[in-house]
N, C-alpha and C positions, 0 to 999 in steps of 0.2 A: 504494499500499500504505499501511497504519497506520504513522506514525512511532514507531519503538519507542524513541526517545529521550525521548518526551513522556509523562509519567505524570498520574494524576489524583489530586488531593488531596480526600478525601471530607469532611474537616472544613472546609476553606476553599472547596470547591465550585469548584476552578479547575484548569486544567491547569498543569503546570511542567515545565522542562527538568531532566533528570537529570544528575548529576555524570559519568556515564560517556560523555556526548555530546563529552567534550573531544578536540580533534585533537591537542593537545599530546603525548598518550601514544601516539599512532600510532607504532609502531616499524617502520622499514624493514629487517625482518631479511633479506629477499632483494630486491635491487633489481629494480624493473619494467621496467627497461632499463638496460644497460651502456653506459659511454662518455660520458655526461652528467657525472656527478659521483660516481665510484665511491667517494670518501671517506665517503658518508653511509650506507653499507651497515652495518647493525646499530646505527643510532642512531635515537633518538626525534626526532620532529618539534621538540619544544622545544629539542632539543640542536643543531639546525641551522639554525633560523630564529627570530630575535626582534631587536627593536630593539638590545639589549645585545649580541648577538653580531655584528651588522652593526656597531656602533660599535667593538668590539674589532677587528674586521677592518680597518676603515678606519684606526684609529689605528696598528695594527701595519704596514700596508702603507705608510701616509704616512711612518712614521719609516725604514723601508726605501728608500724612495724619496726621501727629504729633501723631502717635500711640507709645507708649513707649514698645519697646521690649528687653530692655536691660537685662531682666531677662533671655535671651536665649543666649547662645553661637551662633556663626554662624553655626556650625554643627548641633546644636539642634533646629534650627529655624522651620524646617518643624512640630515640635511638636505644635506650636503655632496654627496650623489648628485645630487639635482635641482638644486642651485646650479651642478654643474660639469660636467654630462653634455653641455652644449653649449658649454663653455667655450673660450676662445681660448687658454688655457694648455694644451698638448698633454698634459702630464704629469697635470694635475689631470683633464681630460677622459678619459684612458685609464684612470684608477684609478676615476672614477666610472662608466665604462662596465662595466668588469670586474666591479665590485662588484653592478651591476644585473643583468649576464647571470648570475653565479654565484648570487645569491639568486632570481632569476627562474627558473633550472634547478631549483633546490632546491623551489620551491613547486611547479613542475611535477611533480617527482618525488613530493611529498608526495600531490598530488591523483591522480596517477596510481597510486600506492600504494592510495589509497582506492577509485578506480574499478575497479582489477582484483581486489583482494581475494585475492591468492595465499595459498595453503595456510600457507605460512610465515609470512607477516605477520598471517595470522589467529590462528595459534598464539602470536604475540607479544603478543596484545591479549586476554587470558583474560577480561576484562570484557565484551567483545562476543561475540555470539552470531551465527549465519549471518544472522538478520534484520537485524542493524546494518550488515553488510557490503552485504547485497542492497539496503538503503535507499539507502546511498551509490551503489552502482552504477547505481540507477535516477535518481538526481538529475540534472536537466536543466540547472539554472541555479545559478551560483555568483557571488555579489555580493562583491566585495573593498571593504572600508571601512577606515577607519584612517589614520593619519598615513602609514604606509608604502605604502598604495595610491593616494595623492593625486598628481595632476599627471603629469609625464613619467615619473616612477619607476614609477607604477602602470602606465601604458601599455607601457614596458619589460617589466615583470613579466608582464604579459599576453601580450605577444609571445613571451617564453621559454617560458611555459606552453604555448602553442599548438605551439610547435616541438618542444617534449618530446613532446608527444602525437602529433604528425605522425611523429616518428622511431620511436615505438613503434608506429605503425599503428593507433592508437585513436582513436575519435571524441571530440573534446575537449568538456567542459562549455562551456556558454553563459557565457562570462566577462564580467561587467559590473563597471564601476568607478563608484563613487559619489563624484563630486568635492565638494569643500569639506566634508568629512565630519567635521570638528573637534568639531562639537556634534550629529553625528546621534545619539547616545545621548539626548540631551535632547530632540530633535525626536520621537524615538520615544515619549518618556515624554509629550510633549504630547498624544499620540494618546488617552491616557486622561481627559483633561479633558472632562467631559461638561456642566459647568455653562455657562450661556450668558454670565454677567457676573461674572468673578471673577478675582483675582490669585493666582498660584502661583508657588512657588520650585520650581526643578527642577535638581537635581545629579546629576553624572556622576561618581562615585567609582571612578576607575581604579587599577592598581597604581602608576602614576607620578603623575598629576595628579589633582586634583578640579576639575572644570569646573563653572561655576554661571551659571545663567540666571534671570531673572525674566519671567515670562509673564503677558500680559493678555489675557483673552477678553471681548469685547463683541459683544452680539447673536448669540452662538453662533459667532464668528469670532474666530482669533487674530489680535489687532490689534496687539501689540507683543512684541517680544522684546529684552529688555535684557541683554546679555552682560557678566557681571562678571568681576573678576579671577580667573584660575586659580591654585589654591593646590597646592602640592606634597603628595603623600601621605607619610605618616611611619609608622613601625613595620610595614613590609610583609615583615618576616622570616617565612619559612615555618616557623612553630613551632606545631604543633598540639597540644602537650603542655598539661596542666593545672598547670605548674609555677608557682612563686611569681613567677619573673622573666616569664613569659609572660603571668601575670595583670596584673602590673604595667604591661606594655607594653600590654595590652589597655585598661586603664583610661586610661593616657596618650592611647591613639588615640581612645577615647571621648571624653575631655574635649575634645580637639581638633576632633573632628567636631561635638560639640554647639556648640562656640564658633563654627566655620565655618557651622552651621546657623542660629544666632542672628543672626549678623552678616548673612547672606543675607537672612533674614526680616525684618529691621527695616524694609525698604522696602516690605513687603506692606501694602497699605491694606486694613483689614477694616472692615466694617459692624457695628453693635452686635449682639453675640451670634453673629457669623459664625465659623466655624471656618476657620482658616488651613490650607492645603494645601501639603504639601511632598512632592515626588515625587523618589525617588532611585534612580538606576541605580547598582548596585554590582557589582564583580567578585566575584561569590560567586553560587552556585546557591542562590536563595532560594524558599522555600515559604511564602506568606503573609508573615508577618514573621520567619520563622525562617531563620536563616543556615545553610549547610552547614559542619560543623566541620572539613572537610578540603579546602578551597578557598582558596587564595591567602592573601595578608596580613590580610584582613578576617575570616578565619575564627575568629581568637582572640576577637573580639567576642562570640561564643557563650557565653564563659565568664561573662559578665556577665549572662546571662539568656536563657531559650529564646525569647521573643518579643522580638527586638531592636527592631523597629518600635515596639512599644509603649513600650518604655524610651525611646526617642529622643523618642517623642510626648509623655510624660510630662514629661521633663526639659526639653524646649523650651517647653512649656506652662508650666512653673514659671519658667523664665528669662525669658519674655517677657510673663508675667502675662497670658495670653489662651490659650484653647483652640486647640491645633495638632494636626494629625494628619500623620504621616509614613509614605508607602507605600514599601516597597523592591522593586525589580525587578531581576532578573538582567540583567547589562549587554547580553549578547548577545541576549537577548530584546527589550530597549528598542531596540536597533538594528533587529531584524526586525520590530517593529511599523510601520516605516516602509513596509514592503512587504507588509502584510497582505493576503491573498487570492491571493499568487501561490504556486502550486502547484510541486511537485518543486524547491523552491528552498532554498538554504542561504546565510546570510551569515556571511562569514569576515572578522573584524577583525584586522588586522596591526599588531602594536605591540608592548607589552611581553611579550605571549604570544598564541597565537591565541584569538580569542574566536569563540565559535559561536553562532548564533541561527537558528531556522527560523520563517519567517513563518507566523503563525496564519490560520486561515480568517477569523476574527473577532477585533477587538481584545478584546472582553469575554470571550472564552473562556480566555485565558491569565492573566489577573490579574483579582482582585476590584475592580470599579468602585466 
C-alpha cells in the first residue's frame, strides 16, 4: 500500500516524510499484552524509552545497589549495559541484564502496539487515520539503528522483542540490527553524491551530538572517509515560541552551526570555480531547505528565515570566500537511504528519541539531487 507518512512537495518536486510519522507520540492507552511491563499503560513511547530515561534508571538503580558508575558521564550511562552484561562483577552484571530486559520489553510493547492497532490506542493518536495504522500492520521489516541498538545490547533488545510478540501470539516483525551505526546518517547522505570526482562535508546534527565527516569521491567511487571530532549540540530546548529569548537562542545556535560548518569545510579542496558541497542530516522534518517549526531543538532556527538551507549556504559562502551549497535532509530519511529499495521496511533509530525513516524506492525520489 502507499505510504501515508510520505507527501509530495510540488514546489521542490520531491517526496518528504511528514511530521506525524513520529513513533515518540504513540500512546499505549491499552496494553497489547499484560504481565510484561504493566507500568507503561497510558504512557507515550517517548516517556518510556530514550537514552535519557535509561540513564536515569541506571543511575537510580546503581545508587540503590551501591554500584559505582562514576566512570560514566550521565550522557554515557547507557554504555554501562554493554560494558557489564557479561561482567564478572555479579552485581553489575545483574543490573545490566535487568535494564536490557526491561527496555527490550518496552520496545516489544511499543512495536506490538503499532502492529495490533487496538481501537483505544488508535483513539489516543488523533493525528493518525486508519491508513497509518494499517501501514504499520503490513510492515514486515524493522531495522534498528543508533547507539542503543549496537552490539550485545541490540541483540538483547531483539531477543526481548521476539519474546513479547511470542507471548502475545503475534507474528513478529523481521528485526534487523545495523552494527557500527555511529555514522549511519552520514553514510546515508553519501548516497546523494552523484559527482564522480569531488570532496564533500557531511554532518549529522542530532539532538545530543553533531557528527562530522569529510568524504572524497574519485572515478565515481567513495574513496575516502575522514571522521572528524564530534561536537556537542547546544540550545536544544523544546521552545517553539517566537519569544525574544527563543530568538536569541536560535541566533546563538545558528552562529554555532555556521562555525562548525566553516571549520569542517576548511579541509575541502576545491578547483577554481567549483562549488563546495555540504550535506547535513538534521533532527527535523525538512522539506527542501525549510525546517519544521514544531520538531525538536532545531525548530527554533526557522525563526531566522523560511529557507534555512539557503541562509546557511549564503553565510558559509561569505565566511569561506567561495561558493558553498548546503543541503538539509531529515535524519531518519538519511538513515533510510542506506536501505533504498527495500519494501515494507521501517528504520528505527534508538537514541535521544525515536528516529523514523522509510527506505525510498530510489534515492532521487526523496530529495532533490
